[in-house]
Backbone bond lengths (Angstrom), bond angles and torsions (degrees), N, CA, C in turn:
res aa  C-N    CA-C-N  psi(-1)  N-CA   C-N-CA  omega(-1)  CA-C   N-CA-C  phi
1 X - - - 1.415 - - 1.515 109.38 -
2 X 1.302 115.27 141.09 1.461 120.80 176.57 1.528 108.28 -113.30
3 X 1.345 116.30 141.87 1.456 120.17 -179.05 1.528 109.91 -111.49
4 X 1.303 114.77 133.59 1.483 121.26 175.14 1.505 108.45 -132.09
5 X 1.337 115.48 128.57 1.464 121.92 174.30 1.517 105.65 -105.86
6 X 1.321 117.65 120.80 1.481 122.55 -176.65 1.533 109.61 -114.72
7 X 1.324 115.21 136.32 1.479 120.48 179.18 1.522 109.11 -147.23
8 X 1.319 114.70 141.65 1.453 121.93 178.86 1.515 108.96 -85.52
9 X 1.334 117.30 141.58 1.446 122.65 -178.72 1.533 109.41 -138.68
10 X 1.310 117.17 161.97 1.444 120.30 176.74 1.519 113.19 -95.41
11 X 1.347 117.73 -9.58 1.492 119.73 -175.89 1.536 108.97 -145.41
12 X 1.330 116.14 92.90 1.458 121.44 178.30 1.531 112.97 -61.43
13 X 1.330 117.72 -38.26 1.451 120.79 -177.89 1.534 111.58 -63.92
14 X 1.319 116.64 -44.19 1.494 119.01 177.24 1.533 110.68 -63.49
15 X 1.327 115.92 -42.78 1.465 120.45 179.41 1.545 110.88 -61.45
16 X 1.331 115.33 -45.38 1.474 120.37 179.12 1.519 110.65 -58.47
17 X 1.324 115.64 -49.49 1.488 118.68 -177.54 1.553 109.48 -61.83
18 X 1.314 116.89 -44.58 1.467 121.02 -177.05 1.544 110.39 -59.14
19 X 1.290 117.16 -52.65 1.465 121.41 -173.61 1.550 113.18 -77.57
20 X 1.329 117.99 -22.09 1.466 119.09 176.00 1.516 112.44 -91.04
21 X 1.300 116.78 -50.36 1.503 120.80 -174.68 1.506 111.19 -79.31
22 X 1.324 119.87 -37.91 1.446 121.46 -176.52 1.521 115.39 -94.50
23 X 1.288 117.44 -41.29 1.480 121.59 -179.58 1.507 112.51 -89.53
24 X 1.328 117.42 -28.63 1.464 121.33 175.84 1.546 114.77 96.21
25 X 1.340 116.93 17.38 1.452 119.66 175.20 1.527 111.53 -79.29
26 X 1.296 116.54 163.93 1.479 121.44 177.85 1.518 108.54 -106.71
27 X 1.343 113.44 149.77 1.491 117.57 171.61 1.521 106.25 -79.32
28 X 1.329 116.50 118.97 1.449 121.98 -178.85 1.534 112.28 -95.00
29 X 1.284 116.16 -18.20 1.488 119.70 -178.75 1.480 110.01 162.58
30 X 1.302 114.09 -170.64 1.445 120.21 179.17 1.522 110.93 177.29
31 X 1.288 116.37 -175.94 1.485 121.22 178.13 1.519 108.87 -154.94
32 X 1.353 113.64 158.74 1.460 120.50 178.96 1.517 109.64 -130.21
33 X 1.307 114.79 139.15 1.454 123.74 175.59 1.540 113.13 49.85
34 X 1.322 115.10 47.28 1.471 121.19 174.92 1.526 105.92 -93.34
35 X 1.326 118.19 100.57 1.444 121.86 -175.13 1.506 113.32 55.65
36 X 1.349 115.40 39.03 1.464 123.80 -179.44 1.555 114.51 75.25
37 X 1.300 116.81 14.67 1.453 121.92 176.13 1.533 110.90 -116.41
38 X 1.307 115.55 142.10 1.470 121.45 166.66 1.514 106.03 -109.12
39 X 1.325 116.20 152.22 1.442 119.16 -177.31 1.485 115.98 -148.35
40 X 1.306 117.63 164.88 1.456 124.35 -175.87 1.522 108.36 -144.16
41 X 1.332 117.71 132.78 1.463 123.26 176.19 1.522 109.43 -109.70
42 X 1.318 117.85 127.71 1.458 123.03 -177.39 1.539 109.69 -129.14
43 X 1.301 117.01 143.48 1.466 120.23 178.44 1.526 108.66 168.86
44 X 1.306 116.88 -144.11 1.439 125.03 175.49 1.527 109.36 -128.82
45 X 1.329 116.17 135.00 1.478 119.78 178.78 1.539 108.21 -57.30
46 X 1.308 114.70 146.52 1.452 123.24 177.38 1.540 113.64 68.77
47 X 1.337 116.92 14.01 1.463 120.49 174.46 1.516 109.50 -97.87
48 X 1.285 117.38 158.36 1.453 120.02 -179.66 1.540 112.33 -96.93
49 X 1.318 116.42 28.10 1.466 122.23 178.40 1.496 109.98 -148.22
50 X 1.308 117.73 159.12 1.440 122.77 168.84 1.537 109.27 -162.71
51 X 1.311 113.26 162.73 1.451 120.54 174.12 1.502 109.60 -99.50
52 X 1.315 118.80 140.52 1.447 122.19 175.47 1.534 107.10 -121.11
53 X 1.302 115.71 130.28 1.473 121.46 174.97 1.519 106.23 -119.98
54 X 1.342 115.29 135.10 1.438 120.59 178.76 1.512 109.73 -123.38
55 X 1.348 114.85 158.22 1.467 121.39 170.80 1.502 108.74 -141.64
56 X 1.289 115.50 155.64 1.470 123.64 177.53 1.525 108.61 -156.78
57 X 1.318 114.94 -174.25 1.453 117.74 179.45 1.539 111.71 -70.60
58 X 1.336 116.78 -14.46 1.464 119.77 176.57 1.543 109.41 -88.38
59 X 1.276 115.81 130.74 1.477 121.63 179.17 1.521 109.43 -72.61
60 X 1.348 117.73 144.18 1.450 119.98 176.87 1.532 113.36 -66.93
61 X 1.289 115.43 150.48 1.469 120.46 173.28 1.503 109.08 -116.13
62 X 1.318 114.89 56.77 1.476 120.85 -177.61 1.500 112.24 -75.70
63 X 1.304 117.02 138.86 1.443 121.70 176.99 1.535 107.84 -133.81
64 X 1.330 115.61 108.85 1.433 121.51 -176.59 1.512 109.88 -82.62
65 X 1.335 117.20 144.47 1.441 124.13 174.47 1.508 107.60 -123.11
66 X 1.307 120.17 137.56 1.447 125.11 -173.99 1.532 113.78 -59.31
67 X 1.291 118.12 -18.98 1.485 120.46 178.88 1.512 111.33 -97.23
68 X 1.310 118.79 -6.25 1.475 123.71 177.37 1.510 110.27 -99.60
69 X 1.317 117.00 91.91 1.441 119.98 -175.74 1.526 109.35 -123.25
70 X 1.291 114.85 154.01 1.474 122.92 175.32 1.517 107.17 -96.86
71 X 1.330 118.70 120.02 1.445 123.49 -173.68 1.535 110.41 -111.24
72 X 1.308 116.55 128.70 1.460 122.65 174.22 1.524 107.33 -114.89
73 X 1.317 116.61 130.85 1.434 122.98 176.21 1.511 108.46 -99.61
74 X 1.311 118.41 128.32 1.451 121.75 178.57 1.520 109.65 -86.30
75 X 1.346 115.87 159.15 1.457 120.45 -177.12 1.511 112.74 -87.20
76 X 1.330 117.45 -17.97 1.476 118.78 -175.81 1.502 110.00 -156.79
77 X 1.306 114.77 164.52 1.490 122.87 174.89 1.537 109.50 -63.28
78 X 1.323 115.91 -36.18 1.465 120.38 178.56 1.520 110.41 -61.18
79 X 1.321 117.41 -47.81 1.444 121.73 178.38 1.525 111.01 -59.92
80 X 1.316 117.03 -42.83 1.457 121.40 178.83 1.538 111.84 -61.21
81 X 1.325 116.72 -44.43 1.468 120.45 178.64 1.527 112.33 -66.61
82 X 1.315 117.65 -34.10 1.480 121.38 177.18 1.516 110.11 -64.55
83 X 1.342 116.05 -42.79 1.480 119.78 177.12 1.508 110.26 -63.85
84 X 1.340 117.36 -43.78 1.451 120.60 177.61 1.539 111.67 -58.91
85 X 1.321 116.85 -41.84 1.463 122.17 -178.40 1.536 108.17 -65.00
86 X 1.293 118.41 -43.94 1.470 122.69 178.87 1.515 110.28 -60.81
87 X 1.348 116.71 -45.82 1.460 120.08 179.78 1.523 111.12 -62.62
88 X 1.336 118.69 -39.92 1.447 122.40 176.92 1.519 110.70 -62.96
89 X 1.321 117.03 -45.68 1.453 122.64 -179.56 1.529 111.93 -60.33
90 X 1.338 116.27 -37.63 1.484 122.53 -179.63 1.512 112.38 -86.87
91 X 1.337 118.02 2.54 1.454 122.93 -180.00 1.551 111.95 58.73
92 X 1.305 116.04 39.63 1.457 121.18 177.79 1.520 108.21 -82.49
93 X 1.291 116.07 126.66 1.468 121.92 -178.58 1.536 110.23 -81.30
94 X 1.292 115.16 127.66 1.472 120.87 174.62 1.504 109.65 -76.31
95 X 1.295 117.78 143.29 1.448 123.04 -178.87 1.528 109.14 -113.05
96 X 1.306 115.98 162.00 1.460 121.06 178.75 1.518 109.03 -98.04
97 X 1.351 116.09 117.35 1.451 118.26 178.86 1.522 113.44 -66.98
98 X 1.299 116.38 148.23 1.485 120.66 176.15 1.532 110.24 -65.11
99 X 1.307 117.07 -41.54 1.460 122.94 -177.48 1.543 109.12 -78.12
100 X 1.363 117.45 119.57 1.471 119.95 -177.14 1.520 113.86 -58.78
101 X 1.334 117.42 -28.16 1.483 119.93 178.86 1.520 110.11 -59.79
102 X 1.349 116.18 -47.58 1.457 118.45 -177.84 1.526 111.97 -73.94
103 X 1.308 116.86 -25.50 1.482 119.76 176.13 1.544 108.86 -65.49
104 X 1.305 116.79 -34.32 1.469 121.52 -178.46 1.538 112.54 -87.18
105 X 1.330 117.60 -30.94 1.455 121.33 -169.91 1.530 117.10 -117.16
106 X 1.293 116.04 18.69 1.473 118.53 -179.26 1.509 111.49 -167.68
107 X 1.312 113.90 -173.06 1.471 121.26 172.51 1.549 106.97 -127.00
108 X 1.321 114.99 150.03 1.444 119.76 -179.53 1.528 109.69 -125.16
109 X 1.313 115.34 133.86 1.466 122.48 177.97 1.544 107.05 -136.91
110 X 1.335 115.69 159.59 1.456 121.61 176.04 1.506 110.95 -99.35
111 X 1.339 115.79 139.42 1.462 120.33 174.85 1.555 107.43 -83.56
112 X 1.359 117.88 177.69 1.470 118.31 -177.92 1.518 115.66 -62.25
113 X 1.350 118.05 -16.79 1.457 121.43 176.79 1.547 111.41 -94.90
114 X 1.314 115.91 8.12 1.445 124.40 -178.84 1.525 114.26 67.98
115 X 1.348 115.88 25.79 1.447 120.99 169.70 1.496 109.52 -90.66
116 X 1.329 118.17 149.05 1.458 122.95 -178.92 1.497 109.34 -97.83
């Protein structure tokens, strides 16, 4: 089984930069003007999952909830520290998760659409 999480956005370029430069995902592909939608696939090669972001002339009606978060697990402490260093360099503000588990065991940041 392959997993894809798809979400509509108003700015694919900002989303691509955020998830590739700050989170460390790879651009796996994309499409333009497919039934009036543009899209972007992000993830890691040879994984059975990826994120899909789409945009169109219709603006997204996204509504974030503090308990609905996208969680990435890193493979090592080195990878975690590299991400932290990149976030510091980019002046990304860390947020406090609502769930105490994530407050203790991770870091939370907002993407360009204000999703965590």
